N, C-alpha and C positions, 0 to 999 in steps of 0.2 A: 519926625520919628524919634522916639526916646532912645537915649544911649543905652547900650547894653551894660548892665551892672558888672563891675569887675569883682572877682572873688577877693575876699579879705585876705591880706597876707597872713601866712601861718607863722606864728611866733616861734623862733628857735631859741630856747632858753640857753643861758650860759651854761657851760659844762660843769658837772660835778668834779670834785677835786680828787680824781684818780688819773694815773697816767693814761689809761685806756680812753677815758671820757674826754680828756683834753686833746689827745691825739686825734680822736674821731672828729671832735668839734672843729679843730683848726685845719683838717684835711678834707672832711666830707660835709659837715653841716654848714660851716662858714669858712671855705678855703682861704687860708691866710694870704695866698698869692694874689687874691683879688682885693686885698686891703690896700690902703695907702702906704707908701713908703714913708720913712721918717722925713718930716719936712726939710727939704734941702737947705732952706734959708736959715735953719737952726743949727746946721752942722758946721763946725769951725773949718776954715779952709785947709788947715794943716791936718785935719782928720780925714779928708777925702782922698781915696785912692784913685778911682776912676768912676765916673757916672754916679750910680747910687751906692757904690761900695765904699765902706769906710775901713780905715786901719784898725787893727785890734791890738790888745796888749800881747797877744800870742804872735811872736815874730813870724813873718811869712804867711800870715793869714788875714783875710779881710771878711767883712760881713755885709749883708744886705738886710736892713731892718724894716720890718712891717709893723703896723699897729692898727688895731680895730677902731671903729668909729667912736667908741666910748672913750678910748684914750686920746684920740685925735681931737675930740671936742674940747679937751682941757689942756692940751699940750702947751699952749701959750700963756696959761695963767701963772701968776707968781704971787706968793711962793707956790711951787708946784706941789700938788697933792691930787693925783689922778683919781677919778671916781671908781667905785667898785664895778667890777665887770671889765675893767681895762685889761687888755692883753697886748703884750709887745713880744715880737718874735725876731730872732736873728738867724739867718742862714749863714753858715760859716764855710768859707772856701779857702783852700791852700793856693798860694801863688806858685806857679811852675817857673822853671828857670827861664823860659822864654817870655815871662811876664804875662802869660795868659792864665786863666783860672782852671784849676782842676775841678773835679766833681765836688758837689756839696758833701761835707763830711758830718755836719751836725746841724740840728734844728733846735734851738734853745730859746728860752724866754721866761717871762714873768706874767702872772695872772693875779689880779687883785681880788681877793675874796674876803668879804666882811667877816670879821671875827676869827680869821684863821691864825694870825700871828701878830699880836700887838708889838712885839719886839722889832719886827721888820715891816711895820706899816701895812700889814695884811697882804704882803706879796708872797705868793707861792711860786717857787721856781720849778722849771722842768727842762729836760734836755733829752733828745732822741737822736739816734742814727737816722739816716734818710728812710730806712724801712720801718721805723717806729720802735726799734729795739734800743738797748742801752748804747750810748755813744762810746766809741773807743778812742784811746790816745793813739798818736802816730806809731808807737811801738807795739800796738795791738792789745795792750792791757785795757780792761774795762775801766772807764773814767771813775765810776762810782767806787771801785775797789781801791783806787789810789788816793783820791782826794776826799772821799766821803760822799754822801748822797748828793745827787744833783736834782732829785725830785723831792719837794716837800716844803716845810715851813722853817727849816733850820738847816741850811746847806752851805757848801763852800761858795756857791754863787752869791748868797747873801753876804758872806764875809768880805767879798770883794766889792760888791755894788753899794753896800751901805756907805762906803767911803766917798762916794760921789756927792753925797749931801744934796741930792737933786731928785728926791723921791725914787732913789735907786737907779736912775738913768745916767749913764756915763757920757753918752755921745754929745750932749750939749751942756754938760755940767761946767760950772765956772772953774772946777778943778781939773778939767780935761786938758791934757796936752798929748801930742802925737806919740810920745814915748811912754805915756802913762806912768811917769815916775812917781806919781803920788798914789798909784793904784797898787795895793798890796798883792804880792803874788800869793795864790792860794797855798795854804799849808797842807801838805799831804797828810791824810789820815789813813794810814794803812789798815787793812783788815787785821783783826787780832791774831796773835800767835795762838797755837793750839794748847792752851792751858786753861784750867777752870777759872783762874783769876783774871786772865787776859780777856776771855770771852765775856765774863760777867761785867768787867769794867767797860768793855766796848759797848755792850747792849744796854748799859744803864747810865754811863757817863759820856763816853765819846760820841756815840750815836744812839741816843735813847730809843729803845724799840717801840715805846708807846707813841713816838712821833711818826712811826712808819705807817704804811697803809695796812688796813686789815686785809685778810685774804679776800679776794674779789667776791662780793656776795653773789654775783651772777653765775659764779662757778660752783656755788654750794648747792647740792641737791635739796629740794624743798623738805624732804623728810629728815634731813640732817639738821635743819635749823631748830634751835630751841626758842630763843627770842633774840631779836635785834641781830647783833654781830656774834652771838654765842651759838655754838653748835654742839650737838651731842657727841659723846666720846664712847670708846669701848668700856670705860669705867662707869659702871652703873651708878646713877645718881650724881654724876659729875659732868659739867659742861666746860667748854674751852672757848677762849677768844684767841684767834690766831693772827699774827702780824708777819709781814714779809718785807724785807728790805728792798730797795729799788733795784738791786742787781737781780734778785729773784723775780721781782714783779715784771721786769723788762721781758722775761721769757716765759711767763706763767701760761700764756695762751698758746705757745708753740707745741706742735705735735709732730713726732712723738716727743714727749717731755724729756729734757735733759738740761737742767738749770745750769747756768755758768758758775765757774769758780767765784767764790766770794758771796754766793747766795746764803742768806741766813733766814730761817723760819723759826718763829718763837710762838709758843702757845702758853697762855695763862690758864690754869685749871682752877675751877670753882665748884665746890660741893653745893648741891641744891638742898636748902633747908625744908623742913616739913611744911612750912607755909608757902613754899614755892618761890621764895626769894633766894638770893645767893649768899652763901657764907663768904668769908674772906678767902682770897686767893691762897691756895696751898702749895702750888708748884709753878715754876717757870721753866719750861723745857723746850727743846727744839733740836734743830740740825743746822750744821754749818759745813758748806762744801769747800774742801781744801785740797788743792791739786796734789796728787801723789800720796794722799793719806791712807786710803784703803780701797784698792781696786775691787776687792770682794764686794764692797758696799757702795760702789760708784762715787767714792771719795767723800762720803758724808760722815762727819764727826757728830756724834750725839752729845747732848748735855742736858742736865736737869739740876735745878736749884730749889731750895726753899726760898721764900720771899726775902730772907735776910742775906742771901748769897751763898749759903752753905751748900755744898754738893749733896744732892738728894739720892744717895744710894739706897736701894730698897732690897727687900728679901729676894727679889728675882736676880740680883747680881748688879754689876756696875752699870751706871747710866751715862758715864762720861767716857768717851773714847771712840775707837774705831771698830770695836767688836763688842756690842752691848745687847741687852735684851730689847732695847729700843729698835735696833736693826732687825732682830729676828721677827719682830712684829711688822715693821713698816716695809720690809722688802716684799711682803706678800701683796702690797698694794699694786705692784707692777706699774707705778706711775711716778718714777723717780722718787720713791719712798714717801710720797704724799698721799695720805688716805682720804682727805676731806673731799676731793673731787675725783677720786679714782673710779673707773668703771666698775670696780668690784665693791664699791662702798654700798652698804645698806645701813639703816639706822640701828640695827641690832649688831652690826659687825659680825654676822655669823660666819663670814669667811675669814675673819681676822683671827689668827691663832692666838690662844692665850699664852703668854710667856711662861716658859717652864722655869721653875725655881732651880737655882744653881746648887 
């Protein structure tokens, strides 16, 4: 009797570089807890806490490290340079006073993506709370808002791990010791003060917004899309490309929407030329959520600049501050001030009030 043929395995491609795609991949498509743990024979004895858990540079916390088969296939090679598609994940656990472990507080790691960041050997970093949202520090503050982004190609995670000189892996680095005395503590990058200069410097120098994720394309209505990542706006003949920092991105899918403090959303505006191509960017505008800034507008501070960083006040009145014509337009979205995926959105923005001149 002939053997019954087995169905061909269905390929599960590596995830796209967005927080949602990576989270889904490591929890649903290829659950990381089914992966191998970091090879115990490669872990220095003084790094071991108990069993598969290792000490961390964060006092009183340990981690369990998992790696996918792509990374595992080359973990013993020297000099180390893991192949593209490698993913390494750490579950972080606080140690309780009785020396048992508390619940996991963070799921973080690196994903090597070809062409993503030559500066950091193409490693993209990520970090989540156990529910997939932005991880918090022990005092309740959002980690991203204190140290800077944890997701992306230029993060405080990179600034620490590059010192390992071991393709960004500390645990079996020749420079490892249990105290991690050679591991630099991350330098806190606070969210900017509420001044035009501070916000401009933050989104262009401290944490360049063009390194952030674009607004999730799956959330943009089809009739709002102009081309690629550009979407139509209420300004006739003008399209925008919208970026969100990881604080905002961590809660963008939650309903009802109420983005956390420290969220920043930036839109670049481009006029469409007669030949259908884009002219140069004419404005960089957005919102920044600052606790206690304006209860009337859910604590959103608006800003707008010309491409050289000058504040772009217009005939309609101020664009920077806590009570601007930007607020009068965006509050009608009833979506925590975000129009692009508002249930009230349509391509003509017929429900969007035209700002009144002051």
